[in-house]
VOLODO-860927 format. One record per residue: residue in one letter; x negated, y, z negated of N, C-alpha, C in turn. Coordinates in steps of 0.2 Angstrom, whole numbers. Each point is the difference from the previous one (the first is absolute). Layout:
BEGIN
REC  r    n_u    n_v    n_w   ca_u   ca_v   ca_w    c_u    c_v    c_w
REC  a      X      Y      Z      X      Y      Z      X      Y      Z
...
END
This chain:
BEGIN
REC  r    n_u    n_v    n_w   ca_u   ca_v   ca_w    c_u    c_v    c_w
REC  m   -118   -129    198      2     -2     -6     -3      3     -6
REC  a     -6      2      1     -3      4     -5      3      7     -1
REC  e      2      3      6      3      6     -1      7      0     -4
REC  a      4     -5      2      6     -2     -3     -1      0     -8
REC  e     -5     -4     -2     -2     -1     -7     -1      6     -4
REC  n     -5      4      4     -1      7     -3      5      4      0
REC  d      5      0      4      6      5      0      5     -3     -6
REC  e      0     -7     -1      4     -2     -6     -3      2     -6
REC  r     -7     -1     -1     -3      3     -6      1      6     -2
REC  a      0      5      6      1      7     -1      7      2     -2
REC  a      4     -5      3      8      2     -2      1     -2     -7
REC  e     -4     -4     -3      1     -2     -8     -3      6     -4
REC  v     -4      4      2     -3      5     -4      4      6     -1
REC  a      2      1     -6      5      6     -1     -4      7      0
REC  i     -6     -1     -4     -4      6     -1     -7     -1      0
REC  s     -4      4      3     -8     -1      0     -4      6      0
REC  c     -6      0     -3     -4      6      1     -7     -3      2
REC  e     -3      4      5     -6     -2      3     -6      5     -2
REC  g     -5     -2     -3     -6      5     -1      2      6     -3
REC  v      6      0     -5      1      6     -3     -5      2     -6
REC  t     -2      7      2     -4      3     -5      3      7     -1
REC  v     -1      1     -7      3      6     -3     -6      4     -4
REC  t      0      6      0     -6      3     -3      3      6     -4
REC  g     -4      1     -6      2      5     -4     -7      4     -2
REC  g      0      6      4     -6      4      0     -5     -4      4
REC  a     -6     -1     -4     -5     -4      4      0     -7     -2
REC  r      5     -3     -4      1     -7     -2      4     -3      4
REC  k     -1     -6      2      5     -5      3      4     -3     -5
REC  i      7      1      0      4     -4     -5      2     -7      2
REC  l      2      0      7      1     -6      4     -6     -1      5
REC  r     -3     -6      0     -5     -1      4      2     -5      6
REC  g      3      1      5      2     -5      5      4     -5     -2
REC  i      5      2     -2      6     -6     -2      3     -3      6
REC  d      0     -7      0      3     -4      5      5     -4     -4
REC  l      7      0      1      5     -3     -3      6     -2      4
REC  s      2     -6      0      5     -1      4      5     -4     -4
REC  c      7      2      0      5     -3     -4      6     -3      5
REC  e      1     -7     -2      5     -2      5      8      0     -3
REC  r      5     -1      3      7      1     -2      0     -5     -6
REC  g      4      2     -5      1     -4     -5     -6     -1     -5
REC  e     -5      3      1     -6     -1     -5      1      5     -6
REC  v     -2     -2     -6     -1      4     -5     -7      1     -2
REC  v     -3      5      2     -8      1      0     -1      5     -6
REC  g     -4     -2     -5     -2      3     -5     -7      4      1
REC  v      0      6      0     -6      4      1     -2      2     -8
REC  l     -5     -4     -2     -2      0     -7     -7      2     -1
REC  g     -1      3     -6     -8      2     -1      0      6     -5
REC  p     -6      1     -3     -1      4     -5      2      8      2
REC  s      2      4     -5      1      7      1     -5      3      4
REC  g      1      4      5     -4      4      4     -2     -4      6
REC  a      2     -6      1     -2     -5      5      3      3      7
REC  g      5      4      0      3      3      6      7     -3      1
REC  k      3     -3     -4      6     -3      2      6      5      1
REC  s      1      5     -3      5      5      1     -2      4      7
REC  t     -6      1      0     -3      3      7      2     -4      6
REC  l     -1     -6      0      2     -5      5      8      1      1
REC  f      3     -1     -5      8      0      1      2      7      3
REC  r     -3      5     -3      2      7      3     -2      0      8
REC  a     -6     -2      2     -1     -1      6      4     -4      4
REC  l      3     -6     -2      4     -4      4      7      4      0
REC  a      2      4     -5      6      3      0      0      7      4
REC  g     -6      2      2      0      7      4     -1      6     -5
REC  e     -2     -1     -6     -1      6     -4     -7      2      0
REC  t     -4     -4      1     -8      1      0     -3      0      7
REC  p     -2      5      3     -4     -1      7     -6     -4     -1
REC  l     -1     -4      6     -6     -4      1     -6      4      3
REC  a     -6     -2     -3     -6      2      4     -1     -4      6
REC  s      2     -6      0     -1     -4      6      4     -6     -1
REC  g      2     -4      5      5     -6      0      6      2      2
REC  k      5     -5     -1      7      0      2      4     -4     -4
REC  v      6      1      0      6     -3     -4      5     -2      5
REC  l      2     -7      1      5     -2      4      6     -2     -3
REC  l      6      2      2      6     -3     -3      4     -3      5
REC  d      1     -7      0      3     -4      5     -4      1      7
REC  s     -6      0     -1     -5      1      6      0      6      3
REC  v      4      5     -3      0      7      3     -5      5     -4
REC  d     -5      3      3     -4      5     -3      3      5     -3
REC  v      0      1     -7      4      5     -3     -5      4     -4
REC  t     -7      0      1     -5      4     -3      2      7     -1
REC  r      3      3      5      1      7      0      7      2     -2
REC  e      4     -5     -2      7      1     -2      1      2     -7
REC  p      4      5     -2      1      1     -7      4     -5     -3
REC  l      1      1     -7      3     -6     -4      7     -1      3
REC  y      4      6      1      7     -1      2      1     -3      6
REC  r     -5      0      5      1     -3      6     -1     -8     -1
REC  r     -5     -1     -4     -1     -8     -2      6     -2     -4
REC  a      3      4     -4      6     -3     -3      5     -1      5
REC  q      1      4      5      5     -2      5     -2     -6      4
REC  r     -6     -2      0     -2     -6      3      0     -6     -4
REC  g      2      1     -7      2     -6     -4     -6      0     -5
REC  l     -3      4     -2     -5      0     -6      2      4     -6
REC  s      1     -4     -5      2      4     -7     -6      0     -4
REC  y     -1      6     -4     -5      1     -3      2      2     -8
REC  m     -3     -4     -5      1      2     -6     -7      3     -3
REC  p     -1      6     -1     -6      2     -2     -2      0     -8
REC  q     -6      0     -2     -2     -1     -6      3      6     -5
REC  s     -1      6      3      3      6     -4      7      1      1
REC  p      4      3     -5      7      1      0      3      3      7
REC  s      5     -2      2      2      3      6      7      1      1
REC  v      4     -2     -6      7      1      1      2      8     -1
REC  l      6      2      2      2      7     -1      4      0     -6
REC  f     -4      3     -5      3      0     -7      6      4     -1
REC  d      2      4      4      6      4     -1      6     -3      4
REC  l     -1     -6      3      5     -3      4      2     -7     -4
REC  t      6     -2      0      2     -6     -3     -3     -7      4
REC  v      0     -5     -3     -2     -6      3      3     -1      7
REC  r      7      1      0      4     -1      7     -3      5      5
REC  e     -1      6     -2     -2      5      4     -8      0      2
REC  n     -4     -3     -4     -6     -2      2      0     -5      6
REC  l      4     -5     -1      1     -6      5      2      3      6
REC  d      5      4      0      3      3      6     -5      5      4
REC  a     -3      4     -4     -5      4      3     -5     -4      5
REC  f     -3     -5     -3     -5     -4      2      3     -4      7
REC  a      6     -2     -1      3     -3      6      1      4      6
REC  r      1      6     -1      1      5      5     -6      3      3
REC  v     -6      0     -4     -6      1      3     -2     -5      5
REC  t      1     -6     -2     -2     -6      5      5      0      5
REC  g      5      4      1      5      0      5      5     -5      0
REC  k      1     -3     -5      5     -5     -1      5      1     -6
REC  p      4      5     -1      5      1     -4      3     -6     -3
REC  k      2      0     -6      3     -7     -3      7      2     -3
REC  s      4     -5      0      6      1     -4      0      0     -7
REC  a      5      2     -4      0      0     -7     -1     -7     -3
REC  s      2     -5      3      0     -7     -2     -8     -3      1
REC  e     -2      3      5     -7     -2      2     -5      3     -5
REC  l      1      6     -2     -4      3     -5      1     -3     -7
REC  t      6     -2     -1      1     -3     -6     -4     -7      0
REC  d      0     -3      5     -3     -7      0     -8      1      0
REC  a     -3      5      2     -7      1      0     -1      1     -8
REC  a      4      4     -3     -1      1     -7      1     -6     -5
REC  e      4     -4      2      2     -6     -4     -6     -5      0
REC  r     -3      0      6     -6     -5      2     -6      1     -5
REC  v      0      7     -3     -5      1     -4      2      1     -7
REC  g      6     -1     -2      3      1     -6      2      6     -2
REC  l      2      4      5      2      8     -1      7      1      2
REC  g      4     -5      1      7      1      2      4      4     -4
REC  e     -1      0     -7      4      3     -5     -3      8     -1
REC  r     -6      1      4     -3      7     -1      0      4      6
REC  l      5     -1      4      0      3      7      1      7      0
REC  d      4      3     -6      1      7      0     -4      3     -5
REC  v     -5     -3     -2     -5      3     -5     -6      4      4
REC  r     -2      5     -3     -5      4      4     -7     -4     -1
REC  a     -4      0      4     -6     -4      0     -5      3     -5
REC  g      1      7     -2     -4      2     -5      2     -2     -7
REC  a      6     -3      0      2     -3     -7     -1     -7      0
REC  l     -3     -4      5     -2     -7     -1     -6     -1     -3
REC  s     -1     -6     -3     -6     -1     -3     -6     -2      6
REC  g     -6      0     -2     -5     -1      5      1     -6      4
REC  g      2     -6     -4      0     -6      4      7      0      5
REC  e      5      4     -3      6      0      5     -2      4      6
REC  r     -4      6     -1     -2      4      6     -4     -5      5
REC  r     -4     -4     -3     -4     -5      4      5     -4      4
REC  r      5     -3     -3      4     -4      3      4      4      6
REC  l      2      6     -2      3      4      5     -4      1      6
REC  e     -6      1     -1     -5      1      6      0     -6      4
REC  l      0     -6     -3      1     -6      4      7     -1      3
REC  a      5      1     -3      7      1      3      0      4      6
REC  r     -3      6     -1      0      5      6     -3     -3      6
REC  a     -6     -4     -2     -4     -3      6      3     -5      4
REC  v      5     -3     -4      3     -6      4      8      2      2
REC  t      1      7     -1      7      2      2      1     -2      7
REC  r     -5      2      5      1     -2      6     -5     -6      1
REC  p      3     -6      2     -4     -6      0     -7      1      3
REC  p     -5     -1     -3     -7      2      3     -3     -6      4
REC  k     -5      1      5     -3     -5      3     -6     -1     -5
REC  v     -3      5     -3     -6      0     -4      2      4     -6
REC  i     -3     -2     -6      1      4     -6     -7      0     -3
REC  v     -3      7     -1     -6      0     -4      1      3     -6
REC  c     -1     -4     -6      1      2     -7     -6      1     -4
REC  d     -1      6     -2     -6      1     -4      2      1     -7
REC  e     -2     -5     -4      2     -1     -7      8      0     -1
REC  p      2     -6      3      8     -1     -1      2     -2     -7
REC  f     -5     -3     -4      2     -2     -7     -1      5     -5
REC  a     -3      6      2     -3      5     -5      6      3     -4
REC  g     -1      0     -7      6      3     -4      6     -4      0
REC  v      0     -6      3      7     -4      0     -1     -6     -5
REC  d      5      0     -4      0     -5     -6      0     -7      3
REC  p     -1     -5     -4      0     -7      3      6     -2      4
REC  e      6      1     -3      6     -2      4      0      4      7
REC  g     -1      7     -1      0      3      7     -6     -3      5
REC  a     -5     -1     -3     -6     -3      4      2     -6      3
REC  e      3     -4     -3      3     -7      3      5      2      6
REC  r      4      4     -1      5      2      4     -4      3      7
REC  v     -5      4     -2     -4      3      6     -3     -5      4
REC  g     -3     -5     -3     -4     -5      3      5     -5      4
REC  r      6     -1     -3      5     -4      4      2      3      6
REC  l      1      7      0      2      4      5     -5      0      6
REC  l     -6      1     -2     -5      0      5     -1     -7      4
REC  a      0     -5     -5     -1     -7      3      6     -2      4
REC  g      6      3     -1      6     -2      4      0      4      6
REC  l     -4      6      0      0      4      7     -5     -4      4
REC  a     -6     -3     -3     -5     -4      4      4     -6      3
REC  r      4     -3     -4      4     -6      4      4      2      5
REC  d      2      7      0      5      2      6     -5      2      6
REC  g     -6      0     -1     -5      2      6     -3      7     -1
REC  v      1      2     -6     -3      8     -1     -7     -2     -2
REC  t     -4      4      2     -8      0     -2      0      5     -6
REC  v     -3     -3     -5     -1      3     -7     -8      1     -1
REC  l     -2      7     -1     -7      1     -2      1      3     -7
REC  l     -4     -3     -5      1      4     -7     -7      0     -3
REC  a      0      5     -4     -6      1     -5      2      1     -6
REC  d     -3     -3     -5      2      1     -7     -5     -2     -5
REC  h      0      3     -6     -5     -2     -5      3     -6     -4
REC  h      6     -1      1      4     -6     -3     -2     -6      4
REC  v     -6     -3     -1     -2     -5      5      4     -6      0
REC  a      2     -2     -6      3     -7     -1      7      1      4
REC  e      4      5     -1      6      1      4     -1      1      7
REC  a     -5      3      2     -2      0      8     -1     -6      2
REC  l     -5     -4     -3     -1     -6      3      5     -5      0
REC  t      5      1     -4      6     -5      0      4      0      6
REC  i      0      6      3      4      0      7     -4      1      6
REC  c     -7      0     -1     -4      1      6      0     -6      4
REC  t     -1      0      7     -2     -6      3     -7      1      2
REC  r     -3      6      0     -7      1      1     -2      6     -4
REC  a     -6      0     -3     -4      5     -4     -6      2      3
REC  v      0      7      1     -7      3      2     -3      4     -5
REC  l     -7     -1     -1     -3      4     -5     -4      5      3
REC  l      2      7     -1     -3      6      2     -6      2     -5
REC  l     -6      1      2     -5      2     -4     -4      6      4
REC  d     -1      5     -3     -4      6      3      3      1      7
REC  g      6      0      1      3      3      7      0     -6      5
REC  a     -2     -5     -2      0     -6      5      3     -6     -2
REC  i      2     -5      5      3     -6     -2     -6     -5     -2
REC  a      1     -2     -6     -6     -5     -2      2     -7      2
REC  i      7     -2     -2      3     -7      1      6      0      2
REC  s      3     -5      4      7     -1      0      1     -7     -1
REC  a      5     -2     -5      1     -7     -1      7     -1     -3
REC  t      2     -6      0      7     -2     -3     -1      3     -8
REC  p      6      0     -3      0      2     -7     -5     -4     -5
REC  s      1     -7      2     -4     -4     -4     -7      0      1
REC  e     -2      1      6     -7      1      1     -3      7     -2
REC  f      5      5      0     -2      6     -3     -2      0     -7
REC  r      4     -3     -4      0     -1     -7     -7     -3     -2
REC  e     -3     -5      4     -6     -3     -2     -6      3      4
REC  h      1      4      4     -6      3      4     -5      3     -4
REC  e     -7     -2      0     -5      4     -5      0      7      1
REC  l      1      2      6      0      8      1      5      3     -4
REC  v      7     -3      0      5      3     -3     -1      0     -8
REC  k     -3     -5     -2     -1     -1     -8     -6      5     -1
REC  g     -5      1      4     -6      4     -1      1      7      0
REC  r      4      2      6      0      7      1      7      3     -1
REC  y      5     -4     -1      6      3     -2      3     -2     -7
REC  l      2     -7      0      4     -2     -6     -5     -1     -6
REC  g     -6     -2      1     -4     -2     -6      3     -6     -3
REC  n     -2     -1     -6      2     -5     -5      8     -1      0
REC  w      3      6      0      7      1      0      3     -5      5
REC  g     -3      0      7      3     -4      5      1     -7     -1
REC  r     -4     -3     -5      0     -7     -2      7     -1     -4
REC  s      2      5     -3      6     -1     -4      7      1      4
REC  l     -1      1      7      6      1      3      5     -6      1
REC  p      6      0     -1      5     -5      0     -1     -4      7
REC  p      1     -6      0     -1     -4      6      6      2      5
REC  p     -1     -1      6      5      2      5      6     -4     -1
REC  p      6      3      1      6     -4     -1      1     -5      6
REC  p      4     -6     -1      0     -5      5      4      3      6
REC  p     -2     -3      6      4      3      6      7      0     -1
REC  q      3      5      3      8      1      0      2     -4      6
REC  p      7     -3     -1      2     -3      6      2      5      5
REC  t      0     -2      6      1      4      6      7     -1      2
END
């Protein structure tokens, strides 16, 4: 019975890391991170600049080598697999730094990513991905001619062109106007309702906590707390080491949405 329960819990975990340590020279950037995320969770990895959020996400995506530890995707050890292999397994990654192909159109960017993941898409599927982020009328515009917020939304559209099992988003609201941020939030929340695991890091704390089901505070390369959004807002460590007095002015969480 115990083995069956353990197997069931393992099946619910979409992505996890165990004892992940990343070094930069003599300094430990990540210090033994243990994090497990279940299907349909929206996990916010939050913390001050320099805490290690982007490094953790690059480690999960396969862009940064580990000094120790391992990363599992659907219980498969992918620690030594590159980003494109993890993408083929269902992991989508939206990095903090710009990653669109500036000389290609919106349509061509989406098509190129779909082909890299081994799942070419039809014209209608590419159009649908663009429309989901409000770029349906910009399909033939070169990415270099888009605004910063539009390029951010293109990166999100690219990440969901092939329906992911896990999507790792580093600063998804960065440079996005309020209307676009609301659209991005709805899309990520909708993915989670469909069973996709969402990890996000963002300095727009209010927007992030609105869609999170769990929030993790990363301090000095280690996880300090893991809590519900409401508990996270009120935690003394969050107020003292991260948000300060500003945390007390965060808007209250929205009422639960009907399922």
